[in-house]
C-alpha positions as CSV (number, residue, x, y, z in Angstrom):
1,M,1.9,1.3,7.7
2,A,-0.7,-1.0,8.0
3,L,-4.7,-0.3,7.3
4,K,-6.0,0.2,10.5
5,D,-3.3,2.9,11.3
6,F,-3.5,4.2,7.7
7,A,-7.4,4.9,8.4
8,G,-6.1,6.5,12.1
9,T,-4.9,9.5,9.9
10,L,-8.1,10.4,8.4
11,P,-9.4,13.7,10.1
12,D,-12.0,13.7,12.4
13,Y,-15.1,14.0,9.9
14,A,-14.4,10.7,9.2
15,K,-14.1,9.0,12.3
16,D,-17.7,7.0,11.3
17,I,-15.0,5.7,8.2
18,R,-12.0,4.9,10.3
19,L,-14.4,2.6,12.5
20,N,-15.7,1.0,9.6
21,V,-11.9,0.0,8.8
22,G,-11.5,-1.5,12.0
23,S,-14.8,-3.4,11.7
24,L,-14.3,-4.8,8.0
25,L,-10.4,-5.7,9.2
26,N,-12.9,-7.6,11.7
27,E,-15.3,-9.6,9.4
28,T,-15.8,-12.8,10.2
29,V,-18.5,-13.4,6.5
30,L,-15.7,-13.8,4.1
31,N,-12.9,-16.1,4.3
32,D,-9.5,-14.5,4.7
33,Q,-9.0,-14.7,0.5
34,R,-12.3,-13.2,0.1
35,K,-11.7,-10.8,2.6
36,Y,-8.1,-9.7,2.3
37,G,-8.5,-10.0,-1.9
38,T,-11.5,-7.5,-2.1
39,L,-9.6,-4.7,0.4
40,L,-6.8,-5.5,-2.1
41,A,-8.8,-4.9,-5.3
42,C,-10.6,-1.9,-4.4
43,A,-7.5,-0.4,-3.3
44,H,-6.0,-0.9,-6.7
45,G,-9.7,0.0,-7.9
46,S,-9.4,3.4,-5.8
47,G,-6.4,4.0,-8.0
48,H,-5.3,6.0,-4.4
49,K,-0.8,5.1,-4.2
50,P,-1.6,5.8,-0.2
51,L,-4.1,3.3,0.2
52,V,-2.6,0.9,-2.1
53,E,0.5,1.0,-0.1
54,A,-0.7,0.1,2.9
55,T,-3.8,-1.9,1.9
56,E,-0.4,-4.4,0.0
57,A,1.6,-3.7,3.6
58,E,-1.7,-4.8,5.2
59,V,-2.6,-8.2,3.1
60,A,1.7,-9.2,2.5
61,D,1.4,-12.2,4.5
62,K,-2.6,-13.1,4.5
63,L,-2.8,-13.6,0.6
64,S,-1.2,-15.9,-1.8
65,P,1.1,-14.6,-4.3
66,E,-1.8,-15.9,-6.8
67,A,-4.6,-14.4,-4.7
68,A,-3.1,-11.2,-4.3
69,N,-2.6,-11.1,-8.1
70,A,-5.6,-11.5,-8.9
71,A,-7.0,-8.9,-6.7
72,R,-4.5,-6.6,-8.8
73,A,-5.9,-8.5,-11.9
74,A,-9.7,-7.6,-10.8
75,A,-8.8,-3.8,-10.8
76,A,-6.9,-3.7,-13.4
77,V,-9.6,-5.0,-16.1
78,M,-12.7,-3.6,-14.3
79,A,-10.7,-0.3,-14.5
80,M,-11.0,-0.9,-18.7
81,N,-14.1,-2.4,-18.4
82,N,-16.3,-0.8,-16.1
83,V,-15.7,2.1,-18.9
84,Y,-16.9,0.0,-21.5
85,Y,-19.8,-1.4,-20.2
86,R,-21.0,1.4,-18.8
87,F,-20.8,3.3,-22.1
88,T,-23.0,0.4,-24.0
89,H,-25.3,0.9,-21.3
90,L,-26.0,4.2,-21.0
91,A,-25.8,5.2,-24.1
92,G,-29.5,5.5,-26.0
93,N,-28.0,3.9,-28.9
94,E,-28.3,0.1,-28.2
95,E,-26.1,-0.8,-31.7
96,Y,-22.5,-0.5,-29.7
97,S,-23.8,-3.0,-27.1
98,K,-24.7,-5.3,-29.7
99,M,-21.2,-5.1,-31.3
100,P,-18.2,-6.7,-30.0
101,A,-16.1,-5.2,-27.4
102,K,-12.7,-6.0,-28.8
103,L,-11.1,-5.6,-25.2
104,R,-8.7,-8.5,-24.6
105,M,-9.6,-9.8,-20.9
106,N,-8.3,-13.3,-20.7
107,V,-7.9,-13.0,-16.9
108,I,-11.1,-13.0,-16.1
109,G,-11.7,-16.8,-17.5
110,S,-8.8,-17.7,-16.2
111,P,-7.4,-16.1,-13.0
112,G,-5.3,-17.9,-11.5
113,I,-7.3,-18.2,-8.6
114,D,-11.1,-19.6,-7.8
115,K,-13.1,-17.7,-10.5
116,I,-15.6,-17.0,-7.6
117,D,-13.2,-15.0,-5.2
118,F,-12.6,-13.2,-8.7
119,E,-16.1,-12.4,-9.8
120,L,-16.2,-10.9,-6.1
121,F,-13.4,-9.3,-6.8
122,S,-14.5,-7.7,-9.7
123,L,-18.3,-6.7,-8.4
124,A,-17.0,-4.7,-5.5
125,V,-14.3,-2.9,-7.9
126,S,-17.2,-3.0,-10.5
127,A,-19.4,-1.4,-7.4
128,M,-16.9,1.3,-6.6
129,N,-16.9,2.5,-10.8
130,G,-20.8,2.7,-10.6
131,C,-20.9,0.2,-13.2
132,G,-24.6,-1.6,-12.9
133,R,-24.0,-3.5,-16.1
134,C,-20.8,-5.1,-15.0
135,I,-22.4,-5.1,-11.3
136,D,-25.4,-6.9,-12.9
137,A,-23.0,-9.8,-14.4
138,H,-21.3,-10.4,-11.6
139,E,-23.6,-10.7,-9.2
140,Q,-25.6,-13.1,-11.9
141,V,-22.5,-15.4,-11.6
142,L,-22.3,-15.2,-7.8
143,K,-25.9,-16.1,-7.3
144,N,-25.8,-19.1,-9.8
145,A,-22.5,-20.3,-7.9
146,G,-24.8,-20.3,-4.8
147,V,-22.8,-16.9,-3.0
148,T,-24.5,-16.0,-0.2
149,A,-26.4,-12.3,-0.6
150,E,-24.5,-11.7,2.5
151,I,-21.2,-12.1,1.3
152,I,-22.4,-10.2,-1.8
153,Q,-23.1,-7.2,0.3
154,T,-20.1,-7.8,2.7
155,A,-17.9,-7.3,-0.7
156,V,-19.9,-4.2,-1.2
157,R,-19.5,-2.6,2.0
158,I,-15.7,-2.8,1.8
159,A,-16.0,-1.3,-1.8
160,S,-17.9,1.3,0.0
161,V,-15.3,1.8,3.1
162,M,-12.2,1.4,0.5
163,Q,-13.3,4.7,-1.7
164,A,-14.5,6.8,1.0
165,V,-10.8,6.1,2.5
166,A,-9.3,6.9,-0.6
167,T,-11.4,10.2,-1.2
168,V,-11.2,11.5,2.3
169,H,-7.2,10.8,2.4
170,A,-6.5,12.4,-1.4
171,V,-8.5,16.1,-0.1
172,S,-6.8,15.7,3.6
173,A,-3.1,15.0,3.3
């Protein structure tokens, strides 16, 4: 089942979410790798298996194997980093921020695709997970690379809609 069809299974009270999925699939601000990679990263970041399956079907012929793997890797490493760095940011003891993370995250430096695209996927998942420190770090890398605010906002719009799809489907299925 493709993503739009999956969104069509959401209840009537989530009509806006269904319509937003359709709008995002037709979005032209992002190139295809960025759009479909962000969709896939966010699906995996949601942890909602039915959404992951629908999104995997949606992107199967739209992303290279390398880009799909990078999107999955962004979701995986952000699942770890967003918890760790949100803790160091929110903890009252600044000592934690000064300590080495001692977490393996090599994929960030060598994602197998354009690093800026990987950063965009990571930003979107970090937005879903509410890690302000990670959001700031990824947004700074993107801005330094010349990525526009419109592109960044579009990726976060994807994150917000994918999170809503996962949440509504999980409680209504």
